[in-house]
N, C-alpha and C positions, 0 to 999 in steps of 0.2 A: 504494500499500500503505501505509493507516494504521498508527501505533502505537501498542498498548495506552498507556493513560496509566502513568505514573509511580505505583509502590505508595506510600503514606505511611507514613512513618515510625513513625506511632500505628499504621498495618493492620501494618506487620512487626513492630512489638514485641507486638500482640496477639496474632499467628498464633504468634509464638515462645513467650509466655503458656502458650498453648494448647494447644501441642507441651508444655511443659516440667510443666506441671499432673501428669500421672499421675506423671511421676519425681520431683516435690518431695514426693508422697503418699506413694512408697515411700522418698524419703528419710528421711522421717519414721517411719515403721516401721521402718527399720531400726534406728535409734538408740533408737527405744522397745523391739525386740526384744534389743539389742546390751545398754542398760542393764539390761532385766530378767533377762538371760542371767548380768549379771555380779553380780547382786541374789541369784538363786533358783538358778541352776546352780553358776556358779563358787564363791558365797558366801564363808566364812570371811571376812579381812579385806578383801579385792577390793580388793587393793594391785595394783602394776605391772605389766602383760604385756611382754609381751619388746621390743616395738617400746617401750614405756613405759621399760624401764631402760635402753635405750641411749639415747634422746632425753634422759633425765633429767641422762645426765652429760656429752652433746655441748653441748647449748645453754646450762647453767648459766653464770652471768657473777659477778664478783667485785664485793664491796663495793666501792665510791666509783669505780668506774669510770665510763666513758662510757657502754657499752652498757648498765650497770645502770641510769645515771640517765634511758635511755632506756627502760627497761623497765617505770622506776616511771613515768615521763608514761603512758604507755599505761596502766598499772594505774589511775593516778586518773582519767583522761578518758573512763575506760570502764567504772569503776565506776558506781554504781547511780543518785547523784546527775548523775556527766558524761554519761551516757548519755543519762539521761531527758531534761537541759540539750539535747544535741546532738539529739534527736530532737523537739523541742518547738521548738529553733530553726529547724529544716527544715520542719517542719508550717507555722511562722507562717508563713514567708518563702514557703511555696508557697501558703497561703492569699493574701497579700501579692499573689502574682503572678495571681491568680484561677484558681488551680488546686485546686478542694476538693477532687478524686477522690483527685488524687496525693497531698494532703496526708493524706487518711482514708487510704489505701494504706500510707503512712510509718508510722503511729499504729497502725494494725491489725496489721502484722507485727511492732511493738515489745513491743505488747501482749500477743498470741497467744505470743510467742517466751517472751518472760518467764511468763508461767502455766504454758509447756510445761516450763521449766527448771527452775522451784521445784516443779513437782510433781513428776520426774523425780526431783530433787535430795533429795525427803521420800521416795522410795520405795527409790532405789538406795541410797542409802545410803554413800557409797563414801569413802573417808578421802583426805584431801591428802595430798600429800608430805609426809614428817616433817622436812624440812629447809627451811623455808620462809625464804627471805630477804627475805618482804612479808608483815607481818598481814594473814592470810584466816582467814575463818571460816565453816564451814556444810559441807556437802558438797563433793564434787568433780566428779561427773560429773550432766549435762554442763558445761562453761564460759559462765559465764553472760557473761563480757565478749565469748568468742570469739562468743556467739550474738548479743549487741547490735551488733558491729560488722559482723557479715555481714548481720544485716537490715538494719541503717539504709543500708550501703552497697549491695547488691545492690538494694533500692527505689529508692536516687535515682538509681542506673544506669540504671534501667528509666524512672524520671522524663525523665533527658536523651537518654536513647533515640528516645524517643517525640514529643521534641520537632521537629517538621520545619524549626525555625529555625538549630538545631543542627546544625554541621559535622560531617560524619563522623568526620574528626581527631580533633574535641574529644569523639565517643563512644567512640572508642578511646583516649583518654587518660583518660577518666572509668572507663573499666574496666580500665584498668593501675593509674590511682589505689587506685580500690577494692579491686581485688586486693589490692595492697599493702600498704593498711589492713589487712584483714584478715588478713594471713600476717602483719604486724608484732604485732598484738594477741595472733593466736595465739604466736607466740613469746615475746612478754613473760611471758605464764604460765608459760610453762615454765620459761623463763628465771630465773624470780623463785621457782621451785618452791611453786609452789601451784595447779600443774593438773599432770596426766598428756597427754600427748600427746592421748591416747584423748580425752581430755576436752573438748580443747579442737577435734578434727575432730571429734565429733559436735557441739559448739556452733556452730558453725562452719557444718556442714551444716544443723541446726535454722534458722540465723538466714534460710540462703539460701532453704531452701523455705518458709518463713513467708512471708518477701518475694512470692514466687510465685503462694503462693496468696492473700494478700492483692490482689495487684495483678490478678487474676484476679477474683475474687469484686468489687471496684470498677468494675472496667473490663469486667463479662460481656456489656454491650450494645455494645462494640466487637468482641467475640468471637464473640457471636450473628449479629450483623450480617456476620461473613467467612463464616456458614453459610448462609448466605441465597441465592439466587441473583441473579445482577442479573441486569440488562436483556438481552433476544437481541436 
């Protein structure tokens, strides 16, 4: 009895991305629909919803404390310049490792995520919390920091997971670190009172969805190969 060949990590990730693609599209549509509901259905000041008010008080930090310093660190590194620098460094490293499609997927996820975020901000016009602990400007929905963190983290997790030379234990660590980074970024934005909870959830969801779609675009040949019947 012959064993079937082991499935490569690259094929496994391609199959997962193919399965996740419709869910990623649905996630983007849900964020857009929620934003349009805030703007055109709820209307008014589009202030906090019930979960937003509860988390706003729960996640608050005091100035000068260690949690406040951590939140500010994430605010700085996840801002426009910081996020762009992190994405550029990741893409440059991937190019140096001769993984141009991986680098392109990371850059594409960040670029289109930012475009979508800024477009939604301009349409929804949701005010930020009134008691900010860190200077921030512009509309509140969705959180660009959370989007950037999720787009970069999920893109890099997919790179690690698709590398056959990386042990499965390292992939699990990559998932743990990546998800932890996203959650801490979301917490930072709400702890500093510059975003509502729903802003950060929407931003993180958008970032993850664009990471999946970018991977699907640049690795569509791998996904097409999965559909092709193998030799009989």
